Backbone as JSON, one array per atom type, in Angstrom:
{
  "sequence": "SVLLQVAKGPTYKIRLHAAVLELSLNLSKNTLQFSDILVGQCQIQTVRLYNRFQVPCKWFIKGVEPVTKVK",
  "N": [[-40.67, 122.12, 4.78], [-42.14, 125.16, 6.13], [-44.82, 127.0, 7.28], [-45.21, 130.3, 7.47], [-47.15, 132.66, 8.9], [-48.02, 135.91, 8.58], [-48.73, 138.2, 10.7], [-51.96, 139.87, 10.62], [-51.73, 139.51, 7.95], [-50.56, 137.76, 4.93], [-49.85, 134.42, 4.3], [-47.04, 132.37, 4.19], [-45.08, 130.26, 2.51], [-42.15, 128.53, 3.43], [-39.42, 127.16, 2.53], [-36.95, 124.96, 4.17], [-33.34, 124.16, 4.35], [-30.79, 122.3, 5.41], [-27.52, 121.75, 6.19], [-26.16, 119.38, 8.48], [-23.49, 119.61, 10.58], [-22.08, 118.4, 12.67], [-21.77, 115.29, 13.93], [-22.74, 112.35, 15.31], [-21.0, 109.59, 15.69], [-20.6, 106.46, 16.64], [-17.85, 104.16, 17.42], [-16.94, 100.75, 17.6], [-14.8, 99.87, 18.5], [-12.18, 101.38, 20.38], [-9.53, 101.24, 19.88], [-7.22, 99.59, 18.13], [-5.17, 96.52, 18.35], [-2.65, 94.9, 17.18], [-0.84, 92.1, 16.98], [2.75, 90.67, 16.34], [3.62, 89.71, 13.38], [4.73, 87.71, 10.58], [7.05, 88.68, 8.02], [5.14, 89.4, 4.96], [2.8, 88.36, 5.86], [-0.69, 89.0, 6.54], [-2.91, 90.72, 8.99], [-6.28, 90.86, 10.07], [-8.66, 93.45, 11.32], [-11.91, 94.16, 12.55], [-13.93, 96.89, 12.4], [-16.58, 98.51, 13.64], [-18.92, 100.91, 12.62], [-21.38, 103.24, 14.27], [-24.44, 104.97, 13.86], [-25.95, 106.92, 15.82], [-28.1, 108.31, 15.7], [-31.66, 109.13, 14.3], [-31.47, 110.44, 11.89], [-30.07, 109.75, 8.54], [-26.94, 109.15, 7.97], [-24.55, 110.03, 5.97], [-21.41, 108.64, 4.66], [-18.12, 108.1, 3.66], [-14.96, 106.03, 2.91], [-11.92, 106.83, 2.21], [-9.26, 105.56, 0.53], [-5.96, 105.2, 0.91], [-2.72, 105.6, -1.04], [-0.36, 102.51, -0.69], [2.59, 102.89, 1.44], [5.6, 102.42, -0.38], [8.06, 102.07, 0.51], [9.99, 101.29, 3.16], [11.57, 103.26, 5.83]],
  "CA": [[-41.42, 123.32, 4.68], [-42.87, 125.68, 7.23], [-45.79, 127.73, 6.87], [-45.14, 131.46, 8.4], [-48.26, 133.06, 8.96], [-47.69, 137.14, 8.85], [-49.92, 139.17, 11.51], [-52.83, 140.67, 9.24], [-51.17, 139.47, 6.38], [-50.5, 136.59, 3.95], [-49.15, 132.98, 4.88], [-45.72, 132.36, 3.16], [-44.2, 128.65, 2.54], [-40.72, 128.91, 3.42], [-38.61, 125.71, 2.48], [-35.82, 124.8, 4.97], [-32.53, 123.2, 3.8], [-29.57, 122.51, 6.34], [-26.14, 120.65, 6.38], [-25.77, 119.2, 9.87], [-22.06, 119.63, 10.62], [-21.64, 117.8, 14.13], [-22.47, 114.07, 13.65], [-22.2, 111.48, 16.69], [-20.65, 108.35, 15.05], [-19.8, 105.82, 17.69], [-17.08, 102.8, 16.84], [-17.13, 99.24, 18.15], [-13.54, 99.73, 19.04], [-11.56, 102.67, 20.47], [-8.04, 101.02, 19.83], [-6.67, 98.31, 17.45], [-3.76, 96.04, 18.9], [-2.02, 94.06, 16.41], [0.29, 91.25, 17.21], [3.35, 90.5, 15.7], [3.31, 88.71, 12.14], [5.99, 87.74, 9.48], [6.74, 89.56, 6.73], [4.51, 88.86, 3.7], [1.55, 87.93, 6.16], [-1.34, 90.07, 7.1], [-3.98, 90.57, 9.82], [-7.51, 91.75, 9.76], [-9.49, 93.58, 12.34], [-12.95, 94.67, 11.98], [-14.25, 97.83, 13.19], [-18.0, 98.77, 13.08], [-19.68, 102.27, 12.95], [-22.68, 103.11, 14.51], [-24.99, 106.51, 13.83], [-27.18, 106.67, 17.01], [-29.1, 109.32, 15.39], [-32.52, 108.72, 13.57], [-31.32, 111.41, 10.51], [-29.48, 109.07, 8.07], [-25.59, 109.6, 8.14], [-23.66, 109.37, 4.64], [-20.04, 108.71, 4.88], [-17.19, 107.37, 2.66], [-13.55, 106.08, 3.15], [-11.05, 107.17, 0.99], [-7.96, 104.81, 0.52], [-4.48, 106.13, 0.68], [-1.76, 104.61, -1.19], [0.59, 102.21, 0.58], [3.63, 103.03, 1.29], [6.39, 101.25, -0.75], [9.62, 101.85, 0.9], [10.13, 101.69, 4.88], [12.44, 104.22, 6.15]],
  "C": [[-41.95, 123.74, 5.73], [-43.74, 126.9, 6.58], [-45.65, 129.23, 7.69], [-46.24, 132.38, 8.14], [-48.11, 135.01, 9.47], [-49.13, 137.72, 9.59], [-50.69, 140.15, 10.75], [-52.15, 140.65, 8.29], [-51.24, 138.27, 5.69], [-49.99, 135.51, 4.92], [-47.85, 133.09, 3.69], [-45.22, 130.9, 3.56], [-43.06, 128.91, 2.39], [-39.99, 127.22, 3.41], [-37.08, 125.98, 3.33], [-34.63, 123.88, 4.54], [-31.41, 123.39, 4.62], [-28.52, 121.37, 5.98], [-25.86, 120.32, 7.52], [-23.87, 118.87, 10.0], [-21.37, 118.87, 11.91], [-22.78, 116.49, 13.91], [-22.16, 113.35, 15.15], [-22.29, 110.09, 15.84], [-19.82, 107.59, 15.9], [-18.95, 104.69, 16.95], [-17.01, 101.92, 17.96], [-15.91, 99.06, 19.11], [-12.69, 101.14, 19.26], [-10.08, 102.44, 19.89], [-7.95, 99.55, 19.05], [-5.3, 97.81, 17.93], [-3.54, 94.93, 17.7], [-0.89, 93.26, 16.83], [1.28, 91.31, 16.12], [3.17, 89.53, 14.69], [4.89, 88.85, 11.21], [5.71, 88.47, 8.64], [6.18, 88.88, 5.46], [2.98, 88.24, 4.3], [0.78, 89.11, 6.5], [-2.39, 89.83, 8.43], [-4.97, 91.49, 9.76], [-8.26, 92.04, 11.11], [-10.56, 94.19, 11.95], [-13.65, 95.99, 13.2], [-15.88, 98.5, 12.82], [-18.17, 100.4, 13.47], [-20.91, 102.67, 13.12], [-23.2, 104.73, 14.28], [-26.15, 105.82, 14.61], [-28.28, 107.61, 16.69], [-30.15, 108.65, 14.46], [-32.24, 109.47, 12.0], [-30.17, 110.53, 9.99], [-27.99, 109.95, 7.88], [-24.9, 109.17, 6.85], [-22.14, 109.52, 5.02], [-19.28, 108.05, 3.95], [-15.97, 106.97, 3.4], [-12.81, 106.22, 1.9], [-9.73, 106.46, 1.36], [-6.96, 105.54, 0.25], [-3.5, 105.02, 0.22], [-0.67, 103.97, -0.21], [1.82, 102.8, 0.42], [4.87, 102.32, 1.12], [7.68, 101.11, -0.12], [9.16, 102.35, 2.56], [11.46, 102.46, 5.07], [13.04, 103.62, 7.48]]
}
């Protein structure tokens, strides 16, 4: 909230609400390099997300359905 003092008038309390659209989210890796693996095996790599601002950053990951047929 902000108090707005009008010259020779009353003081108004104004409530501010904002949605920040520009974020600074840093990744621990810029690229992922996977080596060759056999069919049926998997490989896991970890990527960390860092929020460098003091303002909380809410985010989510939405999974997509895996491709069942390779062209």
